[in-house]
N, C-alpha and C positions, 0 to 999 in steps of 0.2 A: 551499575546500569550505564550503557553508552547512550546518553540522551540524544546525541546527534543521529544515531541509527533508530532509536525507539520512538522518537517524537513524530507524530503524524498530524497533518493539518487537514481540516475539512471546511467547506464553506458553511457558514452559519445559515440557519433558516428560522422561521417563526417559532418552531418547536424549541429553540434555544432561548426563548424569551425569559423564562424563569431563571435559567443559569446566568445569563448576562445581567439580569436585574440584580441578582445576589452579589455578583462581582462589582457592579457599578456602585452599589450602596455600601460596599466594604468601607470600614472606617478609614483605613489608610488611603484607599483610592479617593475618597471624598476629600481628605485632607490635602492630597497632592493635586487635586483638580483646581482649575480656575473658578469653577462654579461649585461651591462646597455644600450647597443646600441638599437635603435628602430628596431623592428622585421618587416621584409617585408612580405606582405601577402602571396605571392607565396611560400616563404620559409616556412612560418607557415603551409600552407596546406600540403606541402610535409612532413614536420616534423610530423604533426598530423596523416597523413595516415600511416606513418611508425610505430608510437607508437600504433595506434589502431590495426595494424596487428601483433604486437609483443606479444609473450606469456609472456614476462618479463615486461610488462607495463600494468597498469590499470588506467583509468581516469574515475572519477565519478563526475557527476553534482549534486549539492545540490539544492533543490527547496523548497520554502515555498508556498504552493498552486500552482498557475500557474507560479510563478515568480522564475527564476533561480537566485540563490544568491551567488554561489561560486563553486569552483572545488577543488578536491583532486587528486593528481597523485602519484602512487606508481611505482617506477622503481626498479625492483628486480635484485639484483646481489648477487650470492652465498648465498641465503637465507636471505639477508638483503633488506628490502624495504626502499629505500630512498624517502622521502616525499617532495612533492612540493604542496603548496595550495595557494589559494587566495580567497578573499571575495569581492563582488561588493562594489565599493567605497561608495555608498549611504547607505550601511547597516553595516558598520564596527562599532565596539564598542558595539555590542548588544549580544555578546556571541555566535554568529553563528559559528565562526571558531572552538571553543572548541567542540561544539556538533557535528559539521560536521566531525572533525577528529576522535572523539570517534566512531561515527557511521561507518565511513569508515574502521576503523581498525577492527570493529566487522565483516565486510564483507570480510576481506582480505583472500587471498589464504593461506591455511594451510601449504604450504611449507615454508612460511616465519617464520624464527626463531626470527627475531629482526626487529624493526622499527628504522629508524635513520633520522636525519635531521641536516643540517648545517645552522645556522642563523647568519646573520651579528650582530656584537656586539652592534651596535646602534639601532637595531630593537628590542626594549624592548617589544613591544606589542606581537610580535610573540614568543619571549622567554617565556612570561607568558602563552601563549596558550599551548606550549609544556609541561611546568611545571604542568599546570592544568590537562593535559592528562596523567600524571604519568611518564613523561620522566625524565631522569637524565642527568645532565651535565657531559660530558666525556672528557673535555679538550677544548683547543682553538687551532686555526690554522690560517693560512693566505693564502688567495687565490691569486696566482701569486705574492706573496710577498707584497701585499698592503692591501686588505680587510681582516680585522680580523674577524673571526667567532667563534661561540660556537657550539660544536657538542653535540647533544642530542641523547640519545638512550633509548629504552624500549624493554624488552623481549616480544615476542608475546604471550607466554604461550601455543603455539600450539604443542610443542614438545611432542611426544608420547601420544597425547590425541586422543581418539577415536572420529571421526566425529559423532556428534549426529544426529539422524534421527527425522524428523517430517513428519507427514502424513497429507495430505489435501484431504478431501472428498468433492466433489462438482459435480454439474451436468450442470448448465447453461453454454452455450458456452463461454460467456465473463469471467466467473469465471475460466473455464479451461484455457483460454488464459492467464489470469493474474497469475494463478498458475504456468504455464510454465515459464513466465517471472520471477516470484519469484524464481523458482528453478535455473534459470540461474544466477540471481542476487546473490544468496546465495551459489553458487557452491564453494566448498572448505570449507565452514563454516558449512553447514548442508547438510545432505543427504535428499532430498525432494522426497517423494513418493506421487503420485497423484492417488487417487481412484475415479472412476466415475460410478461404478456399484454396486448395492445393494449387490451382491454376494461377492464382494471384501472386504467389511467391516465385518470381522470376528475376533474373539479372536485368532484363529489359525494363521491368516495372520499377525496380530499385534505381536503375540509372536515371529514370525520370524524377524520382523523389530525392535522391542523394541523401539518404538518412545518416544521421550521426551514429545511431544504434538500431539494430533490429532485435527486439526482445521477443522471445518465443516461450511463453508460459506453458503451452500445451499444444502439441502438434503431432499428428499421427503419421506424417509423411517424411520421407527422406529429404533433407535439405540439400539442394543442388550445390555441387562444388563451385559452380559459377557464381553462386550467391555468397557463400561463406568465405570464399577466397577474395572477394572484392569488398565486402562490407563486414563491419563488426557485428557478429551475430552472437547473442547471449541466450542460452537455454537454461531452464531451471529443472534440476533433477532431484527427486525426492529421496536421496540418500547422502550419507557422509562420504563422498567420493575420496579415494578410488574404491571404497567399499560399495558394492551394489551397482556396479555398471551393468547396463543391459536393460531388458524389458520387464514390465510389470513390477516396478519397484514397490508400490504400495502393498500388493498382495504378497510378494516375496518377503517383505519385512514382517507382515502380520503372521504368516504361517511359520516364521522363524521365532515368533514370540516377542518381537520388539514392540515397546510401548512409546518410544520416542525416536526421532531421527533428525536429520538435518536436511534443509533445502539448499542444494549447491547451485550457485549461479556460475556457469562456466562458458568459456569461449568455444565456439563451435569450430571443430577441426575435422580432419579426415577420419580419425578413429572414433569408435562408439563410446561416447561419454569420457573421452580421454583428455579433453581440453583443459587449459589452465583455469584456475578458480579466481573469480572476482571476490566473492564473499559467501558465507554460509549463515543460515538462520535456523534456530530450533523449531521443531514441529512436533506436536503431540498427536498420537495416533489413536485416540479413543473415538468411538462413534462409528457411523457408517462411512463407506467410501465417499458418498456424497458430502457428508459433513466434513470429512478430512480434506477433500479437494477444495471445498469452499474456504476452509481455514487456510489452506495453502495459497489460494488465490489472493486472499486478503493480505497475507504477509508479503507476497511478491509485489503486488501493486501498492500496498501501503508503506512498505519499508525498503524492499530490496531495490526496485527500479529507481525510486527517488534517491536512494543513497548512491547508486552508480552515477546518476545524472549530476548529483552535487559534487562528487569526489573524483570522477573520471579515473578510477583506479587502474593500475596495471595488473593484469591477472598473474597469478603465480602458479608454478607447476604443482600437480597433485603429489602428495606425500603419502607413502605407505604401500603395502602390498595390495594389488587389485583383487577384488572379489567380484566375479561376474554372475549376474542373475540370468536365468533362462526365462524367456517370455512364456507366460502361462497361456494355455489354450482353453477354449470353452469347456472341454471335457474334464479339465482339471478342477472344475467347480462341482463335481459330483460328490454328494454327501454319502458317507460309507457307514455301515452298521457299527464298526469298531471305534468310531469317533465318540469322544466324551462330550459333555455339554459345552465346555469351553471351546473345544475344537469346532463343534458345529456352529456355535455362536460366531466365532471368528470367520469361519468360511462364509457364512451368510452375510455378515456386515461388510466384509472386505470387497464383496461383489455388488453391494447394494448402492449403485450409483449410476448416473446418466452414462449410457453407452456401454455398460458392462453386461455380459451374459450372466444371469443370476445363478446362485447356487441351486442345485436341483437333485431330484431322485427320479428314477423311472418307476412307474406304477401302471403296469399293464399297457393299455393303449394311450396312457397319459404321461406327460412329463410334469412333475410337481415343481414349481419354481417358488423360491423362498425369499422373503424380504422382511424388513421391519423387525429384526430379531431383538429380543430383550432377555437378559439373563439375570435372575434374582434368586439368590440362595439355592443354586443348583437347579432351578426351574427355568427352562428355556421356552419362550413363546415366540411365535413368528407368524407372519401372514403367509398364506400359500395360495398359489394360482394353478389351477388345473388346465393344462394345455394339451389338446389332443395331438398325438404324433401324426406327422404327415407321411404318406407313403414315399 
């Protein structure tokens, strides 16, 4: 597993109280703390509520997939962020702490001039983590005259640096929601502008913003040459390019029997889906179109865009023989008598999402539209809506 790519950070909230409490009272954490007494739960909840409401504290939860693996806390005093971190006891020794700290510092408030930490002299593992993250030893001290510690410091590099801008162009409701969360997450590190209308994506608008990147997770319109020739535009296509260039990638994959694919992040150029590739991520194709697209959005905003911002990679040309998909039309969603249960199920689910014309059959004066398909032991069930045909 590539921890640098897979690790995600999210702001802590009060619902994380039990998780943080269990980590705080871990035996090794208490032994390496300056205050070693066991923490009482009610005291912990009050402390956490105060920290979450403070403008001078930020707590981030690190996750690998669905599993929370550690936490980082910044307590800011006069432009210095004092660091506290811990990793789940079952996952120590795998390099998670180093990657977690590096990512957290990339998300830090730009008013921070310097990062700092005090580590007990006997805590060699933690000292190695800070050294790997570019910290310098700045002397030793003693807490209450007993526990000797080493102080580490590192400049933030934020002084007098213009906050870069990135633009996100998207339309689906879940992408817009994820874009807003992303903007909150990166506040102070990037200025994030969200465009949701065709008329907003113009060279004139981008000239005002001067973005470092223009990320385009879902966009139903042609991107003007004046935009992609002047700015670094990155689109996300739901196939393992150059396989699957063209329209309706989700539906074309499912009708061909694919259960997995790749999300390709590519540089926008003149040709359709022909641009160089920044990275690819695995995507599983079970469930409805709505579920798959939400899953795609989580991967794009949680893994792919952060990785590009951290690494600033140079895209590489596509490799292999191109396969071009034809954009599907609403009439291609017609259910036919010769289709078996699996084919009917796939036809219904692959069109069961926001903005897609549903699978249908004609029935006299009505069109029957299908959604919510479920297939169990060759028994297919679905919801049906009767829509009277218009003249």
